[in-house]
C-alpha positions in Angstrom: 102.3 100.0 124.6 103.1 98.6 121.4 106.9 98.6 120.5 107.8 100.1 117.2 107.7 97.9 114.4 110.8 97.4 112.1 109.4 96.6 108.6 112.5 96.1 106.8 113.9 93.9 109.3 110.8 91.8 109.3 110.6 91.5 105.1 114.4 90.5 105.4 113.9 87.9 107.8 111.0 86.5 105.7 113.0 86.6 102.7 115.9 84.8 104.4 113.5 82.1 105.7 112.2 81.5 102.6 115.4 81.3 100.9 117.1 79.2 103.2 113.8 76.5 103.3 114.1 76.5 99.4 117.9 76.0 99.4 117.6 73.0 101.9 114.7 71.2 99.9 116.5 71.5 96.7 120.0 70.3 98.5 117.5 67.2 99.9 116.3 66.4 96.5 112.8 67.2 97.6 112.0 69.6 95.0 113.8 71.1 92.0 114.0 74.8 92.6 114.8 77.0 89.8 114.2 80.9 89.3 110.5 80.7 88.8 109.8 78.9 91.8 111.9 81.3 93.7 110.3 84.2 92.8 106.9 82.7 93.3 107.7 81.4 96.8 109.3 84.8 97.9 105.9 86.7 96.3 103.4 84.2 98.1 105.4 84.4 101.6 105.6 88.1 101.5 102.0 88.4 100.4 101.0 86.3 103.5 102.9 88.3 106.1 101.3 91.3 104.4 97.8 89.9 104.8 98.6 88.8 108.4 99.9 92.1 109.4 96.7 93.7 107.8 94.8 91.4 110.0 96.5 92.4 112.9 95.9 96.3 112.5 92.3 95.6 111.6 91.8 93.8 114.8 93.6 96.5 116.6 91.7 99.2 115.4 88.2 97.4 115.9 89.4 97.0 119.4 90.2 100.5 119.9 86.9 101.5 118.4 84.8 99.2 120.9 86.8 100.4 124.0 86.0 104.0 123.3 
């Protein structure tokens, strides 16, 4: 049985991880983070998570079709 999925919590977690990563990269001087870098990083990160979730749902759907 699958546990219920909390989409808002997952999205906020991803945003927090990306934002903190960008903050520490900027603090270390490894990259210069401005507004454009932040927006693009968040957009790409959330898109990758969405693609991953879609892949998991597709795999589960195909598994159910094969089993009966």
